C-alpha positions as a Markdown table, in Angstrom:
| # | Residue | x | y | z |
|---|---|---|---|---|
| 1 | Unk | 137.5 | -219.4 | -39.3 |
| 2 | Unk | 137.1 | -218.9 | -43.3 |
| 3 | Unk | 133.3 | -216.4 | -42.5 |
| 4 | Unk | 135.2 | -214.9 | -40.2 |
| 5 | Unk | 138.4 | -214.1 | -42.5 |
| 6 | Unk | 135.4 | -213.5 | -44.9 |
| 7 | Unk | 134.0 | -210.5 | -42.7 |
| 8 | Unk | 137.3 | -209.3 | -42.3 |
| 9 | Unk | 138.0 | -209.0 | -46.5 |
| 10 | Unk | 134.4 | -206.6 | -46.6 |
| 11 | Unk | 135.3 | -205.0 | -43.5 |
| 12 | Unk | 138.4 | -203.6 | -44.9 |
| 13 | Unk | 136.9 | -202.4 | -48.3 |
| 14 | Unk | 134.5 | -200.4 | -46.1 |
| 15 | Unk | 136.2 | -198.5 | -43.8 |
| 16 | Unk | 140.4 | -198.7 | -42.4 |
| 17 | Unk | 141.3 | -201.5 | -41.1 |
| 18 | Unk | 143.4 | -204.0 | -40.8 |
| 19 | Unk | 142.2 | -207.2 | -42.8 |
| 20 | Unk | 143.1 | -210.7 | -40.4 |
| 21 | Unk | 142.6 | -213.6 | -42.3 |
| 22 | Unk | 142.1 | -217.4 | -41.1 |
| 23 | Unk | 145.4 | -217.6 | -39.5 |
| 24 | Unk | 144.8 | -214.7 | -36.7 |
| 25 | Unk | 141.3 | -214.8 | -36.1 |
| 26 | Unk | 141.3 | -215.3 | -32.8 |
| 27 | Unk | 139.0 | -215.3 | -29.5 |
| 28 | Unk | 140.2 | -214.2 | -26.8 |
| 29 | Unk | 140.6 | -216.5 | -23.6 |
| 30 | Unk | 142.7 | -214.1 | -21.3 |
| 31 | Unk | 145.3 | -211.3 | -21.6 |
| 32 | Unk | 148.4 | -210.6 | -19.6 |
| 33 | Unk | 149.2 | -207.3 | -17.9 |
| 34 | Unk | 152.5 | -208.3 | -18.0 |
| 35 | Unk | 152.8 | -208.4 | -22.2 |
| 36 | Unk | 150.9 | -204.6 | -22.0 |
| 37 | Unk | 153.9 | -202.4 | -22.2 |
| 38 | Unk | 152.5 | -200.3 | -24.7 |
| 39 | Unk | 150.8 | -203.6 | -26.5 |
| 40 | Unk | 155.0 | -204.0 | -27.7 |
| 41 | Unk | 155.8 | -207.5 | -26.9 |
| 42 | Unk | 159.3 | -208.9 | -28.3 |
| 43 | Unk | 159.5 | -212.8 | -27.9 |
| 44 | Unk | 162.9 | -212.4 | -28.1 |
| 45 | Unk | 163.4 | -210.1 | -24.9 |
| 46 | Unk | 164.0 | -212.1 | -22.4 |
| 47 | Unk | 161.2 | -211.2 | -19.8 |
| 48 | Unk | 159.0 | -211.2 | -22.3 |
| 49 | Unk | 159.7 | -214.8 | -24.0 |
| 50 | Unk | 159.5 | -216.0 | -19.8 |
| 51 | Unk | 155.9 | -214.6 | -19.9 |
| 52 | Unk | 154.9 | -216.3 | -23.1 |
| 53 | Unk | 156.3 | -219.8 | -22.1 |
| 54 | Unk | 154.3 | -219.8 | -18.4 |
| 55 | Unk | 151.6 | -218.9 | -20.3 |
| 56 | Unk | 152.4 | -221.8 | -22.8 |
| 57 | Unk | 152.6 | -224.3 | -19.7 |
| 58 | Unk | 149.9 | -223.3 | -18.4 |
| 59 | Unk | 147.9 | -224.0 | -22.0 |
| 60 | Unk | 149.0 | -227.2 | -21.8 |
| 61 | Unk | 148.1 | -228.2 | -18.7 |
| 62 | Unk | 144.8 | -227.2 | -18.6 |
| 63 | Unk | 144.0 | -228.8 | -21.9 |
| 64 | Unk | 145.1 | -232.3 | -20.1 |
| 65 | Unk | 142.9 | -231.4 | -17.0 |
| 66 | Unk | 139.8 | -230.7 | -19.3 |
| 67 | Unk | 140.2 | -233.2 | -20.7 |
| 68 | Unk | 138.0 | -234.3 | -24.0 |
| 69 | Unk | 135.6 | -231.7 | -23.7 |
| 70 | Unk | 134.1 | -229.5 | -26.4 |
| 71 | Unk | 134.6 | -226.7 | -26.3 |
| 72 | Unk | 131.8 | -224.8 | -28.7 |
| 73 | Unk | 131.0 | -221.1 | -29.2 |
| 74 | Unk | 128.0 | -220.1 | -31.3 |
| 75 | Unk | 129.2 | -216.8 | -32.6 |
| 76 | Unk | 125.5 | -215.2 | -33.5 |
| 77 | Unk | 126.0 | -211.8 | -34.1 |
| 78 | Unk | 128.6 | -208.8 | -35.2 |
| 79 | Unk | 129.7 | -206.5 | -33.3 |
| 80 | Unk | 132.5 | -203.1 | -33.6 |
| 81 | Unk | 134.0 | -200.5 | -31.1 |
| 82 | Unk | 136.1 | -197.7 | -32.6 |
| 83 | Unk | 139.1 | -199.9 | -32.3 |
| 84 | Unk | 138.0 | -203.5 | -33.1 |
| 85 | Unk | 135.2 | -205.6 | -34.7 |
| 86 | Unk | 133.9 | -209.0 | -33.3 |
| 87 | Unk | 131.8 | -211.7 | -33.8 |
| 88 | Unk | 130.1 | -212.4 | -30.8 |
| 89 | Unk | 129.4 | -215.4 | -29.8 |
| 90 | Unk | 127.7 | -218.1 | -26.5 |
| 91 | Unk | 129.8 | -220.2 | -25.4 |
| 92 | Unk | 129.0 | -223.4 | -23.7 |
| 93 | Unk | 130.4 | -224.2 | -20.4 |
| 94 | Unk | 133.3 | -226.4 | -21.3 |
| 95 | Unk | 134.6 | -222.7 | -23.0 |
| 96 | Unk | 133.8 | -220.7 | -19.6 |
| 97 | Unk | 135.8 | -223.3 | -17.8 |
| 98 | Unk | 138.6 | -223.2 | -19.7 |
| 99 | Unk | 139.1 | -219.4 | -19.6 |
| 100 | Unk | 138.4 | -219.9 | -15.6 |
| 101 | Unk | 140.8 | -222.9 | -15.5 |
| 102 | Unk | 143.7 | -220.8 | -17.4 |
| 103 | Unk | 143.5 | -217.1 | -15.5 |
| 104 | Unk | 143.5 | -220.0 | -12.0 |
| 105 | Unk | 146.1 | -221.4 | -13.0 |
| 106 | Unk | 148.1 | -218.4 | -13.8 |
| 107 | Unk | 147.2 | -216.9 | -10.7 |
| 108 | Unk | 149.1 | -219.8 | -8.6 |
| 109 | Unk | 152.4 | -219.3 | -10.7 |
| 110 | Unk | 152.2 | -216.0 | -9.9 |
| 111 | Unk | 151.0 | -214.1 | -13.1 |
| 112 | Unk | 147.9 | -212.1 | -13.4 |
| 113 | Unk | 145.8 | -212.3 | -16.1 |
| 114 | Unk | 142.3 | -210.8 | -16.8 |
| 115 | Unk | 139.8 | -212.8 | -18.3 |
| 116 | Unk | 137.8 | -212.3 | -21.3 |
| 117 | Unk | 134.7 | -210.3 | -21.0 |
| 118 | Unk | 132.8 | -213.0 | -23.0 |
| 119 | Unk | 133.2 | -214.8 | -25.9 |
| 120 | Unk | 134.4 | -213.2 | -29.1 |
| 121 | Unk | 136.4 | -213.8 | -32.3 |
| 122 | Unk | 138.5 | -210.6 | -33.0 |
| 123 | Unk | 138.0 | -209.7 | -36.9 |
| 124 | Unk | 139.9 | -206.8 | -37.3 |
| 125 | Unk | 141.4 | -204.3 | -36.6 |
| 126 | Unk | 140.1 | -200.4 | -37.0 |
| 127 | Unk | 143.1 | -198.7 | -38.1 |
| 128 | Unk | 141.5 | -194.7 | -38.2 |
| 129 | Unk | 138.2 | -193.2 | -36.8 |
| 130 | Unk | 135.1 | -193.5 | -38.7 |
| 131 | Unk | 132.8 | -190.5 | -38.1 |
| 132 | Unk | 129.5 | -191.8 | -36.7 |
| 133 | Unk | 128.0 | -190.1 | -39.6 |
| 134 | Unk | 130.0 | -192.7 | -42.5 |
| 135 | Unk | 129.0 | -195.9 | -41.0 |
| 136 | Unk | 126.1 | -196.8 | -42.6 |
| 137 | Unk | 128.0 | -199.0 | -44.9 |
| 138 | Unk | 129.6 | -200.2 | -42.0 |
| 139 | Unk | 126.0 | -201.6 | -40.5 |
| 140 | Unk | 124.4 | -202.9 | -44.1 |
| 141 | Unk | 127.1 | -204.5 | -44.0 |
| 142 | Unk | 126.9 | -206.3 | -40.9 |
| 143 | Unk | 123.2 | -207.0 | -41.2 |
| 144 | Unk | 124.1 | -208.4 | -44.3 |
| 145 | Unk | 127.1 | -210.5 | -44.3 |
| 146 | Unk | 127.0 | -214.4 | -42.7 |
| 147 | Unk | 128.0 | -215.3 | -39.1 |
| 148 | Unk | 131.0 | -217.0 | -38.3 |
| 149 | Unk | 127.9 | -220.0 | -36.2 |
| 150 | Unk | 129.0 | -222.7 | -34.4 |
| 151 | Unk | 132.7 | -222.9 | -33.6 |
| 152 | Unk | 134.6 | -225.9 | -32.6 |
| 153 | Unk | 137.9 | -224.6 | -31.2 |
| 154 | Unk | 140.8 | -227.7 | -32.5 |
| 155 | Unk | 143.6 | -225.6 | -30.3 |
| 156 | Unk | 144.6 | -223.1 | -27.3 |
| 157 | Unk | 147.0 | -220.3 | -28.6 |
| 158 | Unk | 149.6 | -218.8 | -26.9 |
| 159 | Unk | 150.2 | -215.3 | -28.4 |
| 160 | Unk | 150.4 | -211.2 | -29.0 |
| 161 | Unk | 149.0 | -208.2 | -31.1 |
| 162 | Unk | 151.6 | -206.6 | -33.3 |
| 163 | Unk | 150.8 | -202.6 | -33.3 |
| 164 | Unk | 152.2 | -200.5 | -35.4 |
| 165 | Unk | 152.8 | -196.9 | -34.4 |
| 166 | Unk | 152.6 | -193.5 | -36.0 |
| 167 | Unk | 155.4 | -191.7 | -36.0 |
| 168 | Unk | 153.5 | -188.1 | -35.3 |
| 169 | Unk | 152.1 | -188.9 | -32.3 |
| 170 | Unk | 153.8 | -192.0 | -30.5 |
| 171 | Unk | 150.8 | -192.6 | -28.4 |
| 172 | Unk | 148.4 | -193.2 | -31.4 |
| 173 | Unk | 148.4 | -197.0 | -32.0 |
| 174 | Unk | 147.0 | -199.3 | -35.1 |
| 175 | Unk | 145.8 | -202.3 | -35.3 |
| 176 | Unk | 148.3 | -205.1 | -36.0 |
| 177 | Unk | 147.8 | -209.1 | -36.1 |
| 178 | Unk | 147.3 | -211.2 | -33.3 |
| 179 | Unk | 150.8 | -213.7 | -33.3 |
| 180 | Unk | 150.5 | -217.0 | -32.1 |
| 181 | Unk | 153.8 | -218.6 | -30.0 |
| 182 | Unk | 152.8 | -221.7 | -28.8 |
| 183 | Unk | 149.8 | -223.6 | -30.5 |
| 184 | Unk | 148.6 | -226.6 | -27.9 |
| 185 | Unk | 145.8 | -228.7 | -29.4 |
| 186 | Unk | 142.6 | -230.2 | -27.5 |
| 187 | Unk | 142.4 | -234.0 | -26.8 |
| 188 | Unk | 146.3 | -234.6 | -28.6 |
| 189 | Unk | 144.6 | -233.6 | -32.0 |
């Protein structure tokens, strides 16, 4: 997480983005439409808290079900879109089983989850569009920054992203931080 946080910090010096520290970088397993509501999650709202609690139970069940299988992801490159910067990775079989076990258990509890498109670590949320002709510094940085390498997650966090809105345009969001709600350790660690 330290290399990922260092990348996020370096990125924030090049382009406008929300910098993630070691506590905020994360690898999504799945996302919930029940919590989307324009990305406005409020853990104090009973219906949101209920979904977060259900997801926490699912995470505990899956971690126990999968036992002590060691989840590993080799993050070997950086990628970005117009809204996010990530480290892309190659997962092991335990990671893939984890993702699909979470999605399957959620479905059995009546909660639709969208599995992550792949193993990736979210490093920063871009806050403003950067014109293509101004991306050369970003690409140079991405070429020379050390990649995170092999990561062995120690826990599953159930959480949500906090987003900021532009007062002049209520439909425009700015990327925010991942906020853990519950942390479930692998193997009782």
